[in-house]
N, C-alpha and C positions, 0 to 999 in steps of 0.2 A: 427240901423246904426253902432253903435260901435261893435255889435256882429260880423258883417261882417269883420271888420278890425281885431278883435281879432282872428277870424278863419284864416284869411290870415297870420297873424304873427305866430300863432301856427303851421301852415303848413310849413312856412319858417324855423322855428326853429327845428321842430321835424320830418318832412318828407323829410329830406335830403336823396338823394340817396346814397346807398352804392356802392363804386367803386370796381369792380372785374376785374382782368386781367386773361384771359384764353389764354393759349399758344398753344392749339390744339383743335380739334373737341371733343376729349374725355373730356377735362376740361369743354367745353361748355355744353356737355351732363350732366356732373356731377352737374353743376350749375342748369340746368333745372330739374334734379332729386331732388335736394334740395328744389327747389321751388315747385315742384309737391307734395312733402310730406306735404306741408302746404296748399294745395288747397282742399277745401271742396265742391265746386260747386257754381256757380253763379258769379265767378270772371271774370273780363274782363282785359286782358293783352294787353297793347298798346306797340307795338314794333316799335321803331323809329331808323332810321339809313339809310345810303346810300345803294345803290345796292352793294351786296357782303359784307355787314358788319356783317352778321351772324344771321340775323333774322330767316330765314327758317331753318338753322342748329339748332338754339336753339329750334324751334318748333318741329323738328324731335326728339331732346332729350327729350322734354316735352312729346311728344306722346309716346315714348318708356317707360318713367317713369309712364305714365298713363295706361300702358299695352295695347296700341293700336298696333294691329298686321299689319295694312296696311302700305304700303310704303307712306311716306309723301312727297308730291311735292307742290310747290308753286301754289296757286290757282289764278294766275295772270289773266287768261282768263276766269275762271269760277266764280270769285269773292269770292266764299265760298265753302269749302269742309268740310264735316262732317265725323267724325271718332268715332267709339265706343271703349270704354275702361273702366277703373275704373270710370272715369268721361267722358262724351261725350266731344269731342274736336271739336270746330267750328273754323276753320282756315280761316280767311278773309284776302284777299289782295285787298285793295282799290286803288291800284296804277292807274288803268284805269278808276276809278269812278270820275265823276265830283264833286259830293257832296253827302252828306248823304241822300238827298231826293231820289236818285236813289236806294239806299239800302232799304229804306222804301217802295218804289214802288214795289220792287221785293219780299218784305215780309221777307227778311233775318233778319230784326231787331228782329223777334220773337226768334231767337236763342241766342240773347245777354243775356237774363235773365233766362236761363234754370238753375234751382237750382241743376240739375244733370249734369251740363256741365261747361266747361270753354271756353270762347271766346278769341281767339288770333287774334289781328287785326294788320296787317302790313299796313302802309301808311294810318293811321286813318284820316277820314274826318268828324267824328261826333264832334259836339260842346259840347255836354253834354250827360250824361247818367242818368238813373233813379235808380242808385245804388251807394253806396259808396265803392263798392268792385272793384274799377278801379285802376289798378297799371301800372305804366310806366316803361319800360326798354329802355334805350338808348344804341345803339350799335355803336362802333367806330372801324374801321379797322386800326390797327397799322402797320401790315405787312401781308404777305401771310397767316400766321397761327395765329398771335396774335390779340386778340380783347380786347378792354376795354369796359366793360358793366356796366352801371349805373343802379342799381336795387333799386326799392322802398324797403327800408329796412323792411317794413311790410310784404313783401313776404318771407323774411328769418327768421325774428324774430316773429313768430306767435305761 
């Protein structure tokens, strides 16, 4: 029981997000590139934020940094899009999904744990994951071009 509370306290003290301000798309891409340099496969990135906060823009930058040649679009109506690059990129948009059970029923959960890939999930509905390689990024729209992005510092300092 005490181990549970020690783990929570440790996470509160040491897993505080790093706050980064980007003033344009290029700076958001640069952040995504920095994060991509630290990805080795099997990571799950949870992107939180309102519509227009920069989640898909970040994913485009991440794809570019992973040497994905395809044009990245939001998978709002397809739920998941797969792209090949240095690491496979699995881009999920769960906005129209009721709950994680729908994703399991479609079999998309198989993509979450690919050791040669990275899963990016917008509008996450999963309660838990079978890995400790889960990282959260929170996006906030400041104005038309400026974003405040809270990044799990383990993505930057690896």
